[in-house]
N, C-alpha and C positions, 0 to 999 in steps of 0.2 A: 504494500500500500504506500503510495507516494505521500510525502510529508506536505502538509498544508502550510507552506512558507508565508502565505499572504497575511497570516495573523502576526507575523514577526517583522516583516519587511514593509517599511513605509517610505513615502517620498513627500517631503514638505518643503516648499520653497524657502521657508523661514529657518530651516535646519540644514546645516552643511551645504548651503547653496542649492538645495533641492535634490542632491544625489541620494540614492537609496541608503537608508540607515536601518538599524535595529530599532524597532518600536520602543519608545520611551527612553531612548539614549541619543547621544550624538556620535555613536560609533558607526562609521560608514561601512557598508558592505564590502567595499574595495579594501578597507583596512584589514578586515577579517580574512578576506581572500589572499591578500598579500602575506599575511602571517602564515596561512596554510601553505602557500607556495614556498615560503622560506623553510618549511619543514616543521613548523610548530604544531603540536598536537592540539586536539580540541580541549583537552584538560589544561594544557598550558595557556591556551588563549583565554580560557575562563579565569585562570589565575592572574593573567596579565590585565584582564578587563573584568573585574569582579561584578560589574553591573550586568554582565551577560551570564547565561547559563548554557549548558550543553545543547539544549533544544534550540536555542537561538542560533548557535554556531552551526548546527546541523541544518537549520532553516536557510542559512546563507548558502550552504553547499547545495541544498535542493534548489534554491533560487538560481544559482549559477548554472546548475545542470539543466534546469528548465529553459533558461535563456540560450543555452548552447544547442538545444534541439533544432535541427535544421528543417525537419519535415513538419513540425507542428508549431505554429506561431503561438506564443504565450501572451494572452491579453493581460495587461497589468492594470490595476484599478485606476491609476492616474492617467492612463491612455484612453480611457473610455469616455 
């Protein structure tokens, strides 16, 4: 079953210039992805950003995976 990342990922023009962030934080999705790319584990990301939990980090991964889908466009709430 796919994770429902939409409950964790938001886009607000007043927060981080409107880039996607974790709901209720100023932590940008790209920041979490960059840490994952650098080899940081989900557990270490949560330690580095205590405002996050493992579910939020996994939502970022699911969000990135959904955006990477070539065959199925992903409608985002802020694009409708």
